[in-house]
Wavefront OBJ file of the C-alpha trace (Angstrom):
o trace
v -0.016 0.022 0.057
v 2.820 2.387 0.862
v 4.562 1.587 -2.396
v 1.329 2.404 -4.278
v 1.102 5.793 -2.519
v 4.748 6.544 -3.300
v 4.212 5.706 -6.983
v 1.141 7.970 -7.150
v 3.075 10.851 -5.526
v 5.953 10.352 -7.913
v 3.669 10.189 -10.923
v 4.713 6.649 -11.777
v 2.223 4.449 -13.585
v 2.700 0.857 -14.765
v 0.522 -1.058 -17.262
v 0.587 -4.127 -19.360
v -1.236 -7.014 -21.024
v -1.180 -10.395 -19.285
v -2.214 -13.485 -21.240
v -3.603 -16.539 -19.411
v -2.603 -19.631 -21.359
v -3.362 -23.290 -20.737
v -5.139 -26.382 -22.025
v -8.926 -26.683 -21.757
v -10.602 -26.729 -18.360
v -7.623 -25.841 -16.191
v -9.473 -22.869 -14.696
v -8.337 -19.865 -16.762
v -11.769 -18.253 -16.845
v -12.286 -18.887 -13.108
v -8.917 -17.209 -12.414
v -9.682 -14.088 -14.426
v -13.137 -13.748 -12.887
v -11.580 -14.067 -9.481
v -8.987 -11.365 -10.250
v -11.431 -8.953 -11.824
v -14.154 -9.575 -9.311
v -16.854 -9.992 -12.004
v -18.036 -12.994 -14.038
v -16.776 -11.825 -17.396
v -15.750 -15.239 -18.694
v -18.260 -18.024 -18.715
v -17.715 -21.056 -16.512
v -18.478 -24.702 -17.162
v -17.065 -28.036 -16.095
v -17.012 -29.013 -19.806
v -13.811 -28.429 -21.761
v -13.509 -25.805 -24.512
v -16.157 -23.552 -23.016
v -14.186 -20.353 -23.805
v -14.215 -19.739 -27.560
v -13.066 -16.110 -27.862
v -10.438 -14.086 -26.128
v -11.998 -12.198 -23.262
v -10.337 -9.070 -21.822
v -10.582 -8.197 -18.150
v -9.267 -4.869 -16.867
v -8.172 -3.714 -13.428
v -7.286 -0.082 -12.904
v -5.690 1.190 -9.769
v -4.252 4.684 -8.977
v -0.767 3.631 -10.071
v -1.384 0.675 -12.318
v -3.615 -0.875 -15.080
v -3.532 -4.629 -15.701
v -5.275 -5.988 -18.830
v -5.832 -9.724 -18.594
v -6.529 -11.856 -21.639
v -8.531 -15.046 -20.959
v -7.839 -17.329 -23.921
v -9.516 -20.510 -25.249
v -7.896 -23.778 -24.162
v -5.068 -24.973 -26.332
v -5.578 -28.523 -27.607
v -4.981 -30.696 -30.624
v -7.621 -29.387 -33.058
v -8.931 -31.332 -36.027
v -12.109 -29.522 -37.095
v -12.146 -26.091 -38.744
v -14.089 -24.714 -35.774
v -11.610 -25.972 -33.169
v -8.597 -24.906 -35.207
v -9.926 -21.301 -35.227
v -10.359 -21.466 -31.468
v -6.808 -22.704 -30.909
v -5.411 -20.100 -33.325
v -7.128 -17.426 -31.270
v -5.421 -18.737 -28.114
v -1.980 -18.932 -29.684
v -2.148 -15.365 -30.974
v -2.295 -14.273 -27.311
v 1.417 -15.170 -27.148
v 2.097 -12.136 -29.256
v 2.359 -8.499 -28.135
v 1.789 -9.052 -24.417
v 3.968 -8.110 -21.442
v 3.513 -11.316 -19.496
v 2.226 -14.884 -19.861
v 0.589 -16.873 -17.112
v 0.890 -20.558 -17.981
v -1.867 -22.260 -16.010
v -1.624 -25.995 -15.283
v -3.097 -28.574 -12.974
v -1.144 -30.568 -10.286
v -0.832 -33.701 -12.475
v 1.773 -36.490 -11.975
v 2.604 -36.444 -15.687
v 2.607 -33.591 -18.217
v -0.468 -33.727 -20.450
v 0.348 -33.717 -24.161
v -1.500 -30.461 -24.660
v 0.616 -28.911 -21.877
v 3.757 -30.213 -23.519
v 2.696 -28.524 -26.791
v 2.150 -25.193 -25.025
v 5.447 -25.438 -23.085
v 7.291 -26.009 -26.375
v 5.758 -22.836 -27.707
v 6.571 -20.921 -24.552
v 10.226 -21.932 -24.686
v 10.506 -20.030 -27.974
v 9.090 -16.846 -26.420
v 11.194 -14.198 -24.748
v 8.150 -12.759 -22.907
v 8.132 -12.920 -19.069
v 6.422 -16.148 -17.996
v 4.911 -17.193 -14.669
v 3.831 -20.745 -13.766
v 0.427 -20.878 -12.086
v -0.523 -24.296 -10.729
v -4.244 -24.311 -10.076
v -6.527 -26.621 -8.083
v -3.968 -27.163 -5.360
v -6.835 -28.038 -3.042
v -7.190 -31.324 -5.006
v -3.692 -32.642 -4.186
v -1.746 -33.355 -1.018
v 0.577 -30.392 -0.555
v 3.570 -32.677 0.018
v 3.251 -33.731 -3.629
v 3.242 -30.188 -5.012
v 6.991 -29.726 -5.160
v 7.591 -32.575 -7.691
v 4.737 -31.206 -9.796
v 6.311 -27.732 -9.822
v 9.749 -29.133 -10.757
v 8.227 -31.182 -13.519
v 6.907 -28.054 -15.218
v 9.975 -25.937 -14.466
v 12.156 -28.595 -16.123
v 10.301 -27.904 -19.357
v 10.366 -24.105 -19.308
v 12.266 -21.231 -17.651
v 9.544 -19.583 -15.516
v 10.396 -16.407 -13.595
v 8.020 -17.218 -10.827
v 5.747 -19.952 -9.518
v 2.362 -19.562 -7.841
v 0.198 -22.272 -6.285
v -3.485 -21.247 -6.217
v -7.062 -22.397 -6.079
v -8.871 -20.031 -8.382
v -12.249 -21.453 -7.334
v -11.550 -20.797 -3.618
v -9.662 -17.565 -4.334
v -6.673 -19.031 -2.522
v -3.315 -17.454 -3.548
v -4.934 -15.181 -6.128
v -4.120 -11.929 -4.317
v -0.471 -12.855 -4.021
v -0.392 -13.660 -7.740
v -2.019 -10.401 -8.640
v 0.432 -8.409 -6.452
v 3.389 -10.137 -8.186
v 2.015 -9.342 -11.652
v 1.533 -5.708 -10.735
v 5.032 -5.398 -9.358
v 6.531 -6.892 -12.507
v 4.797 -4.730 -15.080
v 6.717 -1.992 -16.898
v 5.969 1.689 -16.675
v 3.366 2.648 -19.204
v 0.196 4.539 -20.142
v -3.409 3.912 -19.201
v -4.975 2.025 -22.118
v -8.619 2.158 -20.912
v -10.698 4.576 -18.886
v -10.787 3.552 -15.247
v -14.486 2.563 -15.288
v -13.808 -0.186 -17.894
v -13.598 -3.765 -16.667
v -13.581 -5.229 -20.196
v -13.285 -4.011 -23.831
v -16.081 -6.396 -24.891
v -19.448 -4.827 -25.757
v -22.420 -5.570 -23.480
v -24.215 -7.563 -26.207
v -21.260 -9.906 -26.510
v -21.241 -10.472 -22.781
v -24.961 -11.160 -22.829
v -24.473 -13.742 -25.606
v -21.658 -15.450 -23.604
v -23.860 -15.680 -20.512
v -26.727 -17.285 -22.498
v -24.185 -19.745 -24.030
v -22.936 -20.620 -20.533
v -26.422 -21.642 -19.523
v -26.772 -23.816 -22.612
v -23.399 -25.500 -21.782
v -24.407 -26.166 -18.214
v -27.944 -27.371 -18.840
v -27.372 -29.612 -21.898
v -25.425 -32.801 -22.457
v -23.176 -34.592 -24.992
v -22.638 -32.784 -28.321
v -25.358 -30.240 -27.943
v -23.329 -27.396 -26.276
v -20.493 -27.729 -28.754
v -22.922 -27.319 -31.654
v -24.438 -24.203 -30.220
v -23.864 -20.509 -30.945
v -25.712 -17.521 -29.547
v -26.526 -14.485 -31.722
v -27.932 -11.380 -30.111
v -30.451 -10.086 -32.709
v -31.503 -6.892 -30.883
v -30.116 -5.084 -27.834
v -32.296 -2.082 -26.985
v -31.535 0.176 -24.043
v -34.387 2.016 -22.363
v -32.685 4.185 -19.713
v -35.925 5.910 -18.694
v -37.099 2.467 -17.476
v -33.691 1.268 -16.298
v -34.213 -1.608 -18.779
v -32.465 -3.454 -21.599
v -34.538 -5.512 -23.999
v -32.583 -8.374 -25.576
v -33.681 -10.783 -28.291
v -31.270 -13.606 -29.001
v -31.096 -16.698 -31.146
v -29.645 -20.008 -29.900
v -28.255 -21.570 -33.111
v -27.866 -25.333 -33.418
v -26.921 -27.705 -36.221
v -29.708 -30.248 -36.134
v -33.491 -30.375 -35.623
v -32.970 -32.922 -32.852
v -30.716 -30.443 -30.997
v -33.420 -27.801 -31.283
v -35.851 -30.085 -29.544
v -33.325 -30.723 -26.739
v -32.710 -26.943 -26.237
v -36.447 -26.215 -26.120
v -37.195 -29.154 -23.856
v -40.531 -30.667 -22.908
v -43.228 -27.977 -23.218
v -40.415 -25.393 -23.509
v -39.206 -25.915 -19.937
v -35.458 -26.090 -20.689
v -35.428 -22.969 -22.908
v -37.343 -21.153 -20.157
v -34.786 -22.225 -17.584
v -31.910 -21.077 -19.878
v -33.633 -17.721 -20.226
v -34.363 -17.233 -16.517
v -30.843 -18.168 -15.422
v -29.230 -16.009 -18.134
v -31.416 -12.986 -17.343
v -30.442 -13.041 -13.711
v -26.718 -13.136 -14.499
v -26.943 -10.461 -17.200
v -28.768 -8.215 -14.724
v -26.049 -8.887 -12.141
v -23.299 -7.963 -14.541
v -24.925 -4.926 -16.227
v -26.733 -3.684 -13.012
v -29.937 -2.988 -14.930
v -33.270 -4.767 -15.418
v -33.338 -7.099 -18.434
v -36.151 -8.418 -20.586
v -34.782 -11.466 -22.444
v -36.508 -13.319 -25.263
v -34.882 -16.449 -26.743
v -35.422 -18.182 -30.052
v -33.909 -21.453 -31.271
v -32.736 -21.729 -34.909
v -31.285 -24.639 -36.910
v -28.425 -23.756 -39.239
v -27.135 -27.034 -40.723
v -23.400 -27.744 -40.154
v -22.572 -24.165 -39.192
v -19.391 -25.269 -37.372
v -17.977 -26.506 -40.691
v -18.856 -23.345 -42.707
v -16.148 -20.705 -42.891
v -18.578 -17.955 -43.791
v -20.936 -18.766 -40.906
v -18.074 -19.108 -38.402
v -17.047 -15.628 -39.290
v -20.627 -14.401 -39.124
v -21.006 -15.855 -35.600
v -17.801 -14.192 -34.430
v -15.245 -17.063 -34.656
l 1 2 3 4 5 6 7 8 9 10 11 12 13 14 15 16 17 18 19 20 21 22 23 24 25 26 27 28 29 30 31 32 33 34 35 36 37 38 39 40 41 42 43 44 45 46 47 48 49 50 51 52 53 54 55 56 57 58 59 60 61 62 63 64 65 66 67 68 69 70 71 72 73 74 75 76 77 78 79 80 81 82 83 84 85 86 87 88 89 90 91 92 93 94 95 96 97 98 99 100 101 102 103 104 105 106 107 108 109 110 111 112 113 114 115 116 117 118 119 120 121 122 123 124 125 126 127 128 129 130 131 132 133 134 135 136 137 138 139 140 141 142 143 144 145 146 147 148 149 150 151 152 153 154 155 156 157 158 159 160 161 162 163 164 165 166 167 168 169 170 171 172 173 174 175 176 177 178 179 180 181 182 183 184 185 186 187 188 189 190 191 192 193 194 195 196 197 198 199 200 201 202 203 204 205 206 207 208 209 210 211 212 213 214 215 216 217 218 219 220 221 222 223 224 225 226 227 228 229 230 231 232 233 234 235 236 237 238 239 240 241 242 243 244 245 246 247 248 249 250 251 252 253 254 255 256 257 258 259 260 261 262 263 264 265 266 267 268 269 270 271 272 273 274 275 276 277 278 279 280 281 282 283 284 285 286 287 288 289 290 291 292 293 294 295 296 297 298 299 300 301 302 303 304
């Protein structure tokens, strides 16, 4: 705290971009949400939930940290998944720091090995963040850390539980201390550079992920058709389409007598209201667009 006051008095300001990299489902989105204090990135126990890079911003009197939550890096075979992985790997470029996030495993996962190989070629400052430490006996953590450090030269190691917010404050402080002097990139009231309609679409997609099974969530996109602000009523009216690839998937999303679609809408509306701090009227539709995940034009249209 004293250092922060001294920096403010001296007119010093540090800033930088921090990319959170890792394979699917290691907790990258949970970490960024924990650091920012808002649910910007959607959360699911299913892998490959994050499809686009999400930016989270913290601004303090003497510092601005811009975090990039990236899609999980994995061996991609389909056009759709290759685009997702390409988006994650681009986050290696033009950042000031990389957080490599991993789990406390006894052996290095092949996707982790692929990422570590890429990291070794980078001259950007790198920190190792071992997540989910609450799932492993602490006596076993040292061998895990050494296993990852043998594969890459990390400048620091942090053991955390993003879900329980354990060790996150220490990690954030270390990031802040290591950032270079720089300018403020965003106004201080910004917590993300993503538009509100994008965040609304992501929240709806999160509910689809969490409430459906098997291939259905991975074949789903959400398109916000209208986003109308009515400030005199403290209200936003949103109409959004849940896009699937098959008629059978449409039936699953709607559910018996429309109950599942209603549940998706109710849960999404509550979270959108919590994020935007305004009343929301949300109307959902379900559309079938055959094989959209294999269509380059449609992937671009849907934002991938």
